[in-house]
N, C-alpha and C positions, 0 to 999 in steps of 0.2 A: 364295242369301246365304254358303252354306260358300263357294263357288269363290270369290265376291267377295272374304272376308275373307285365305282361301288368298293370294289375289294380293298382297291389304295387307299382308302376312307378309313375302312375299318381295320386296315392293320395301323396308321396314323394314329389314330385313336388308341388303340392298343398299347403302341412305342409309349405313348405320352403316360399313357397308366403305369407303365412299366418303370420309365424315368423317375418320375415320381415317387416310387416306392424306392428303388434303388437310392433316391433321395434322403427320403426318409430312414429306412431299414437297412439299408445296403450298408456294408465293410467299409470302413476308410480307404480311402483312395480311388472309390468308383464313382465320386463325383464328377470328374471330366466325362466319364463315359454314361455318366446321365444326362448329361447335357446334351449330349452328342445327339442320345438319343430322342431327347426332346425336341433340337430342331429337326430330326429326321420327321417325324412325327408330326407335327408342328407342317411342314411342307406337304407331306401325304393327306392332311389333312384341307389344305387348301387345292390341293388338285381336286378335291372332290367336286366342287362347285361345276368346275369345268365341264361335265359331263350331263349337268342338269343345264345349262343355260338358258334353253328356250324355256321352260318352264317358271324358272324364276324371272325372263322377260316376261312373260305373259300375267305373271302374276303383279307387276310392277304396273302395268297400263290400268290397274282397278285401282279403284279412290282411294280404296282403304290400304291398299297398299302404299298409295302415295303418303296417307297418313302416317301409316306404320314408318315409312322412310325419314320423315321429318322427324318424327320421333326418337327414331333410331340415330339421327345425325344430331341431336342434340344433346343425348346422352352421351356419345361418341368428346365432342364438345365440352362438357361437361368434364369427363374425365380424362380429357388431356390438359384441361385447365387444376386438376386436381394435381395429374403426375407434374407438372411443370412447378402447381407452387410445394410438391415433396420434395423435389429436384432443387429447388433455388434454396429451402431452409436448410440442407443437409450441409449444405455448401456457404451458404449465409447463415451466421449464427447472428443472432439480435434476440437478446431478455433483458426483461426488466425487473431491477432490483427494489422493490418496495420498502425494506426494512429500515430501521432509521439507520443504525451505523453499515448501509450496505454488506451487509457480511456474506452475503452470495458471489458478491463480485469484487473479482481481483482488484487490489489497492492500484492508485498509482505507481506506488514504488513497485511494484510483482511487474506491471505491466511496463515500465521504463526498463526495469533489468532484462526481462525476456525478451523483450524489442533489441537489445543489443548483443544477443547472440550471434556470433558469424560461425557455429560449426554445430552437428547436431546435439543436444542434451537428452539422454537417455534415462526417463526414471523408471527404476523397477520394483514396485511395491511388493514386499513378501509377508502375506499373512495365509490365512485359511482362507479356500476359498469361498464357503459361507458369508465372510463377512467383506468380499470385493463390494458386492453392491455399498457397503459405508460409505467409500472411497470415490468411488465413480463421478459423483459431480464435480467433488472437489480438484481433482487431477483433471478432468475436463476441460476446465477452466484453463488449465497449464497449455494445454493441447490446442485449444480455440485462441490462445493468446500469440503463438508462434509455430509457425510449420517446422522450424526447427526442433520443435518438442514432439517426443514420442513417449508410451507410456506402455509399459508388460506389466501383466498379474500374472505370480507365479505363486502355487501353494507351497510354502517349505515344508509341508510333512511331506508332499508327494514330490517333491523335486528336493531332497535332502543334501544331494552334492554341490548343487546352484545354491543352496542356503549358506553352506559348509563355506565355497569359494569366496562369499562376500564378508563371510564370517556374521551370518545376521544370527544374532544370540535370543533375540524376543519378536515379539509380534505386536503391533506392524512395524515395518522397518521399510526405510525409502532408501533407496541406492540411487545416486546419483552419478550417471559418468558424463566427461566433457573433457575433450581432448587428453585422454591417457588419463583424466586426473579421476580419482573417485570421492563422495561426501557420502555420510549416511546419516540419516536423521530417524527419530523411533516417535514421531507422528506426525498427523494431516494437518495440521494446524498450516492457515497462510504464511503465517508469521516466521515458524520452523521452516517450511520448504522453503520460502523467500529465502531465507537466511542463509541455508544449504546451496542454493545455487548463486548467491554472495560468494560463496566460500570456495567454491567448484571453479567458478570463474576467475576468481582474482587469482586464488590461490597461496599467493603471497600474505603472512598476515600482518597485519600493521596495529599499532602497538601505542597508547593512549598516557601516558604519564600524569596522573594526577598530584600536585606537590602537596607535601603536605609541612606542617611544622609552624604554621602560622594563623592557626584558626581557619583555616579553606573546608572545604566541605567534604566528606568523609565519602568516596565512591562504596564501601563497603558498609555505611553509616544505615540500619533501621529507622531510625528515628526519621519524624518529620522535616528536621534540616540537612539528612544525609542527600546521598546521590546516587543510591544504591540500586534504583528503578531505570533512571537513565544510564547509568553503567552497564546492566543486563542487557538493554538495547546495544548499546554500542555492540557487545560481542555478538549481537544478531547480526548485524554490520561488517563482522570479520575486522573488529578491532578488540585487540586484548586488554584489561585495564590492569594498570600495577599503580602503585603510589610510590613517590619520588621524594626523599628528602633530603633537598639541596646542599644543604650545610654540612652534609657526609660523603657528598661527592666533588671531584674535583671540576666535570664536567658534566654536563648534560648527557643519557648513556645513547651513545651511539645508533641505537634501534629504537630512538623516538621517535616513530612518525609525526605524533602532535604532543604539546604539554599544556596542561590546563589550569591554570591558578583559578580556581573557584570561591571567589570570597571572603580574601584575608582577612583578619582583625589586626593581624601585627604587621609591623613593615618587613622587609628582607633587609639582609645583610648588604653591606657593598660586594662581597665575596659573590654572593647568590646574584647579584643582579648582574655581574660580569658575568657569570655562567649564562646568563639570558640572552647576556649582547651577544657573545659568541655565540651562540646557539642559532641566533638567527641571523647573524651575521655568514652563515653557513648552511643556510638555506631553510632554516625551520620554521617549524609553525606551532605558533602561539596563542593560546585562548585567552583572556584575561577577563574578569568578572570582579567588579566592583560593586559594592554597597554601599547606601551613605553614610556618611558618618552621626549615626547617632544608635543610642543604648549601647549595646557592648561594642560597636564597631563607631565608637567617638574619634577614635585617631584613625586619620585615614592616610593608607599607606603613601606616604608623600615617594619612596623612590621608584617604586613601581608605577604611580601617574606620572612620575618625568621620563619613566623608560617610555609609555604611552607616548606623551609628548612627542618624544623624539621620532617615533615613527607617523607622527601626524594626525594624532589623537589628542583631543582637551579634554580631561576629567572633571566634569565640575564639583567644587564643592557645595553641593544643593541637593535639592528633592525635587522631582517632577511632580506637581498639584495635577488635577485633573477634574474639572468642573463640566464636562461636558455632558453629564449624566450617562456614561457608558460602565458607569461601575459606582457599586454603594457607597464608595466613601474616595474622598479627592484624594488619597494619597496610591491608591491602585491604579495605575493606567491600562488602560485598556487598547491595544492598537486592531487596527481592523485592515483590510484588504481597501484600496490596493497599496501597495508596499512599495519604497523606493526601488527603483530599477537596480539589481543590484543579483548575481546567481543564486544567493543563498535562499531569498523569497524570488526568485523564477516562475511565476505560476503560482504561487503560491495564497491559498485562495481563505485560511484557515486566521481567526482572529485570535491574538496571544496578550497573557495578563502577564504583568510585572508589579507585584505585590508593593515593594516599596524601589524605586527607583530613583537614580542621579543621570543629571544628562549626561551625553557623549558625542561632543562634536568633533569637526573635523578642524585640523589647525590652518589657518590662510595668513599666506601663502602656503602650501605643501611644501613638505621636506623635498628636496631633491633628491629625484628616482623612485619615491612612492604617491601611488594613488589610494586616496583613500574615498570610500563610500558609504553613506548611513542606511542599514536597510531596514530600521524599525524605527518610527517616526511616534510622537502623541498627536492628540488632536490638536487643534487650533486653540480650543479655551484653554490650554494645559498651560503653565508656567512653572519655569524651575526658582524656586523657594531658596533665597540663601540666608535667611532668618531661623538659623537651624535650633539653636538655644529655644527662642522664642516660639517657636513649631512643636516644640516637646510640653508646652503649659498647656493647660487643660482648659484654662479661660483666653486664650488668645484665640482669633479666626483668623486664619492667614489669607491675606489678602495681596493680590499682586501690585507690587512697587519700584517702577522701575528707577527711582530713585537711590533707592537701596541694593540694587544691583541685579535685581530678578529682572529673567528674562523670558519675555512672550512664547508662545509654543507658535505653530507646531515644532519639538522640540526631538531630534535625533537620542535615544538611549541605546544604540547599537551600530558600531561603525565595521567595516572590513578594509584591510588596507594588503595591498600586494604590491612586491617590485616588479619587473619586467621581465617576463616567459623569460627564457635563454630560447633560441632559435631551433626549430624542429629539422637540423642537418645533423646527422651524424657524423659530417668530416668536420663540425665545427670543434674549435679547441675548448676543452670541460675547464681550463683552468681560468680562461678568458670570459669563459659565458658562466658565472655561479648560477648555482639552481634558484628557481624562484621562495621568495619569502611570503609567507604569509601571517595575518595576525587580524584576529579578530577581538575588539574593543566592545564588553558589555555594560552596560549600567546596575545591572540587577545578575541576582545569582539565586535567589531565593524561587525564579520562575522555572528552572530544571530542578530544584529539590521534589523528594518524596511529597511532599504536601502540595506544591502544586503542577509538578509535571505533568498530571493527567487532565489541566485545564484545557480545553479546545486545541489549539494549537502548538501547545509548548514545548512538547516532547518532540514534534517535528522542527519545532525551527529551531531548537539546542542540537538535534542530530544532522540537520540539515547546516550547520555552522561547521561542524566537526567536519564532516565529508567533504565541504569546499577546504576546508585548512589542508587533508589529505589528499587533494586534487580528484575526488573520486565524485564529479559536478552529478555522473551516472546515476548517485543514488539520492540527489535530492530531491525531493517528493513528498509525498503524503504517504503515511506506513499503513499498513492494515491496522481494524480496530478491531477491539473487542466486543463479542455483543452484547447489545443493550439485554437489560434488566427490566423488562417494562411490567410494572405492577399496578393493580385495581385494586381499590382501599375502598370498600365501602363499609356500612355500617351496619349492625345486625337490622333494623329497621328496613332498611333498603334490599339486605337479602332476602326477609319475607316475602317482601313486595314482590322480588324476582320468582320467588319460589311459587308464588299465588298464581302470578300472570302467567309461568308455564303450564303449570299443573292444571290449573282450573279458568284462568280468563280465556287462554288460545280455544283449548276446546268448546267453550262456553258459547265463543263469538261464532266459531266453525257452525255448532248445533244451530244458533240463531238465524245465520244466512241459510242454513237450509230448511229450516221453518218457513222462512221468508219466502225461498223461490216456491217450494211446494203450495204454500197458498195463493201466491200469484196464481199458478198451475192450474189449482182446481176453481179459481175463479173465471179464468179463462176458457 
């Protein structure tokens, strides 16, 4: 019997060796047979000790054997702990991103978009296989963020038929497939990938019209006063940007998802105001941004402010001054979290800066059927200065004077207005339940311009306001940040010090320590 078990043990060893060889060098499709052979070999090897049980038991009666068994048990326990840790680490991903802008972590917006997936999202990367490793870290973040996301890597040169199927013309190209819809993007940057995810999920393209003809901000302008920066980011949120001249139209276009009036310097015509009123009566979405009547904006657009008042917002003819120390100049208003409770700033943790702002407050009592909520406020040390003429004199020091109409802070500088939402009932009569109207009124338009949009949370606040207007609350979040460019500036003298320290100082210190140690040993 013992001889048979010895033979079985050798057969098991041979089976394990052959299985390993098939696994490494065997032809494709033989992995299954290799696995069967490995299990069979393992069973045979385990049967071998049955023929040696008397000798094994005698060995365990010795003291050295008992010590060896304790050591073996300790090794097994340590291996078990390592296996358990490895098992958990493969299923519970935890990373720490220590970069300044958290560039190796998906932004809040990306995570929110992925958490809203209700069907599988397949991402296929087309590139040469040699460059796959350059993209795995980024795409793995999307896989780890949602179980519905899967990533496939395809070498476009080796599989040209598949590349032609998706009309891939350049590398790298990401193809996103979701619910029968396809979207492509030729970038592996988070902002571009998340934008493609938003487009493939929403399907329908939204459109934002920027009104022109009254000195408003130009969405195509490259200058500091232009809005080209935020216009490009709106496209990333699946919003097409176009300009609109109301004087050349009878009504606001039917495909307008939102209309933006950004800092007009001249008032609107009565016909243009009527167009905006009809648009709002039919469930339109409007953003009004006013600047203080200073300098080239010395004439406040009275008809537009009257329209805002009809919707429950009072636009003050003043300038908000803040002496809280948050900014270097009093006319720069810095708002910090926590913000007033409203969907636009829900969970918003970034500061925002408004170069020159006017107060925007809610009307009391509010108009019937309209709910107005402030969502940005100044500090308590701010006040609304009404003496605009005196403010522009260099020899005048502004002070809070309630007798002249100044208002003490905190002051709201952004208000959101909405009408009741229609009931979520497919059987409801649409003619009796008009769509919800939403309006955002802000006391500054500089904050979203090219010159200031990159300041802390300005971009996120503007885009969040647009997404709230278009009823895309799932996109209200903090967006991907660009990698920071951290530089170390040192003088030539400092450079020389670093050079001598590394070339001569460190070796000299090591040599001195060696001499000291050698001398002590010699004395002892």
